[in-house]
C-alpha positions as CSV (number, residue, x, y, z in Angstrom):
1,M,-3.2,8.9,-14.8
2,S,-0.4,11.4,-14.5
3,L,3.2,10.4,-14.0
4,K,3.3,12.3,-10.7
5,R,0.3,10.3,-9.3
6,R,1.6,7.0,-10.7
7,K,5.0,7.7,-9.0
8,T,3.3,8.4,-5.7
9,L,1.3,5.2,-5.9
10,L,4.4,3.2,-6.8
11,D,6.4,4.8,-4.0
12,N,3.7,3.7,-1.6
13,A,3.8,0.2,-2.8
14,A,7.6,0.1,-2.5
15,T,7.5,1.5,1.1
16,A,4.9,-1.2,2.0
17,L,7.0,-3.9,0.3
18,R,4.2,-4.8,-2.0
19,P,4.8,-6.2,-5.4
20,V,3.3,-4.4,-8.4
21,E,1.8,-5.9,-11.5
22,I,2.6,-3.6,-14.4
23,T,1.6,-3.4,-18.0
24,Y,4.5,-2.0,-19.8
25,A,5.3,-0.8,-23.2
26,K,8.9,-1.9,-24.1
27,P,11.0,0.5,-26.2
28,D,10.3,-1.6,-29.3
29,G,6.6,-1.1,-28.7
30,E,5.9,-4.7,-27.5
31,I,3.4,-4.9,-24.5
32,E,4.1,-7.1,-21.5
33,T,2.8,-7.7,-18.2
34,R,5.2,-8.1,-15.4
35,I,5.3,-8.5,-11.6
36,I,7.9,-6.3,-10.1
37,E,9.4,-5.6,-6.6
38,I,10.4,-2.0,-6.6
39,D,13.7,-1.1,-5.2
40,E,13.9,2.6,-6.0
41,I,12.4,5.3,-8.4
42,R,15.0,7.7,-9.7
43,A,15.5,10.3,-12.3
44,N,18.0,10.0,-15.2
45,K,20.7,12.6,-14.6
46,K,20.8,13.7,-18.1
47,T,17.1,13.7,-19.2
48,G,15.3,13.8,-16.0
49,A,13.1,10.9,-17.0
50,L,11.9,8.7,-14.1
51,Y,13.0,5.1,-14.0
52,I,12.0,2.3,-11.7
53,R,14.8,-0.2,-10.5
54,A,13.0,-3.4,-9.6
55,Y,13.3,-7.0,-9.3
56,C,11.3,-8.6,-12.2
57,R,9.7,-11.9,-11.3
58,L,9.4,-12.9,-14.9
59,R,13.0,-12.5,-15.7
60,N,14.3,-13.4,-12.1
61,D,16.6,-10.4,-12.4
62,V,16.9,-6.7,-11.6
63,R,15.5,-4.6,-14.4
64,N,14.9,-0.8,-15.1
65,F,11.6,0.3,-16.3
66,S,10.8,3.8,-17.6
67,L,7.9,5.2,-15.6
68,S,6.5,6.7,-18.8
69,G,6.4,3.2,-20.3
70,I,4.0,2.0,-17.7
71,L,0.5,1.9,-19.2
72,S,-1.3,0.5,-16.1
73,H,-0.4,-1.0,-12.6
74,R,-2.0,-2.5,-9.7
75,T,-0.5,-3.1,-6.3
76,L,-0.8,-6.7,-5.2
77,R,-2.1,-7.7,-1.7
78,T,0.8,-9.8,-0.9
79,V,3.2,-8.1,1.6
80,G,6.9,-8.9,1.3
81,Y,9.3,-9.3,-1.4
82,Q,10.8,-12.6,-2.8
83,A,14.1,-10.9,-3.6
84,L,14.9,-8.7,-0.6
85,E,18.6,-8.3,-1.8
86,V,17.6,-6.2,-4.8
């Protein structure tokens, strides 16, 4: 899937306040599955790379995820976020 298409789908999930399950390749190469609540998707000012700022349910904290590091995702049916103060 292209980054543009993935960004569009993730933007839609964020607008609908739907959590997303992602399979993510960390910078060290480790693969993890996380459920996130997206706050925003933005570009790095220096590199232009897209990042997701989201509440991570596994870590119970706000995290940043590189859009290019997301290997797959699925929008969950649950509507509403646990951490609305992200």
